[in-house]
C-alpha positions as CSV (number, residue, x, y, z in Angstrom):
1,M,-40.5,12.0,-29.6
2,G,-43.9,13.7,-29.9
3,I,-47.4,12.9,-28.5
4,E,-50.5,11.6,-29.9
5,F,-53.3,14.0,-30.1
6,D,-57.3,13.9,-31.0
7,K,-57.8,14.4,-34.6
8,D,-61.1,16.2,-34.0
9,R,-60.0,19.0,-31.9
10,P,-57.1,22.0,-32.6
11,I,-53.4,20.9,-31.5
12,Y,-53.0,24.1,-29.8
13,V,-56.1,23.7,-27.6
14,Q,-55.0,20.0,-26.5
15,L,-51.7,21.4,-25.4
16,V,-53.1,24.5,-23.3
17,E,-55.1,21.9,-21.8
18,R,-52.2,19.7,-21.2
19,I,-50.1,22.7,-19.3
20,C,-53.1,23.6,-17.4
21,G,-53.6,19.6,-16.5
22,E,-49.9,19.7,-15.3
23,L,-50.8,23.0,-13.2
24,V,-53.7,21.8,-11.4
25,S,-51.9,18.5,-10.7
26,G,-48.6,20.1,-9.6
27,V,-46.0,18.9,-12.2
28,R,-45.8,22.7,-13.0
29,Q,-45.7,24.9,-10.0
30,P,-46.0,28.9,-10.0
31,G,-43.2,30.7,-11.0
32,D,-41.8,27.7,-13.2
33,K,-40.2,28.3,-16.4
34,L,-41.9,27.1,-19.5
35,P,-39.4,25.5,-22.1
36,S,-38.6,27.6,-25.2
37,V,-41.1,27.5,-28.0
38,R,-38.6,25.7,-30.1
39,E,-37.8,22.9,-27.1
40,F,-41.7,22.7,-26.4
41,A,-42.4,21.9,-30.3
42,L,-39.3,19.0,-30.3
43,E,-40.6,17.7,-27.1
44,V,-44.1,17.4,-28.2
45,G,-43.7,17.1,-32.0
46,V,-45.4,20.2,-33.4
47,N,-44.7,23.4,-35.5
48,T,-43.3,26.4,-33.5
49,N,-45.7,28.5,-34.7
50,T,-48.1,25.9,-32.7
51,V,-46.4,26.5,-29.5
52,Q,-46.4,30.5,-30.0
53,N,-49.9,30.0,-30.1
54,V,-50.2,28.0,-27.1
55,Y,-48.1,30.0,-25.3
56,K,-50.0,33.2,-26.3
57,Q,-53.3,31.8,-25.2
58,L,-51.7,30.7,-22.0
59,E,-50.6,34.6,-21.7
60,Q,-54.2,35.9,-22.5
61,M,-55.4,33.8,-19.8
62,Q,-52.9,35.4,-17.4
63,L,-51.4,32.1,-16.7
64,T,-48.2,32.6,-17.7
65,E,-45.8,35.8,-18.3
66,T,-43.3,36.3,-20.7
67,K,-40.0,38.2,-19.2
68,R,-38.1,39.6,-22.7
69,G,-34.8,37.8,-22.6
70,Q,-35.5,35.2,-20.1
71,G,-38.6,33.4,-21.3
72,T,-42.2,32.1,-20.4
73,F,-42.7,31.7,-16.8
74,I,-46.0,30.1,-15.2
75,T,-47.7,33.3,-13.3
76,P,-46.6,33.3,-9.3
77,D,-50.2,34.5,-8.7
78,I,-51.9,31.5,-6.6
79,L,-55.3,33.2,-6.8
80,K,-55.5,32.9,-10.7
81,I,-54.0,29.4,-10.6
82,R,-56.7,28.7,-8.1
83,S,-59.5,30.1,-10.2
84,M,-58.3,28.2,-13.2
85,R,-58.5,25.2,-11.2
86,E,-62.0,25.7,-10.1
87,D,-62.9,26.8,-13.9
88,L,-61.2,23.2,-15.4
89,K,-62.9,21.7,-12.5
90,R,-66.6,22.8,-13.7
91,Q,-65.7,22.2,-17.4
92,L,-64.7,18.5,-16.6
93,V,-67.8,17.8,-14.4
94,D,-70.1,19.8,-17.2
95,R,-68.7,17.7,-19.8
96,F,-69.1,14.3,-18.1
97,L,-72.7,14.9,-17.0
98,N,-73.6,16.2,-20.6
99,N,-72.1,12.8,-21.7
100,V,-74.0,10.9,-19.3
101,E,-77.4,12.6,-19.7
102,T,-77.1,12.2,-23.6
103,M,-76.3,8.6,-22.8
104,G,-79.8,8.0,-20.9
105,F,-78.4,7.7,-17.8
106,T,-80.3,9.0,-14.5
107,Q,-78.6,10.9,-11.7
108,E,-79.5,8.4,-9.4
109,E,-77.8,5.6,-11.7
110,V,-74.7,8.1,-11.8
111,L,-74.8,8.7,-7.9
112,Q,-74.7,5.0,-7.2
113,T,-71.9,4.2,-9.8
114,L,-69.8,6.9,-8.0
115,K,-70.4,5.7,-4.6
116,E,-69.7,2.6,-5.7
117,R,-66.1,3.5,-7.1
118,G,-65.6,5.8,-3.9
119,G,-66.0,8.8,-5.8
120,I,-68.4,10.1,-2.9
């Protein structure tokens, strides 16, 4: 099966972002069990070592916790998830602003387009 990855960025980073995005969008909920390393590797079409790295990164971010013999679970800590959500939002906005500034668009042009699209 698998998914398509951006060749210019490490796969494990893209998978961490994917899981964070699923958490922010409500696809995954606090306390949800993640698939086993092997299951997730098969699902997304990557090596199990990559998924182990993803799960390790998520645990270091305190977004998951591993329970011996039971598996890996999304943290039930709502405050931690809200904090991650805010951080992700800021990162996306910063990336967007850097891109439009690099292209030479003015703040007024960007605001006008956002207003036209109903984004403001």
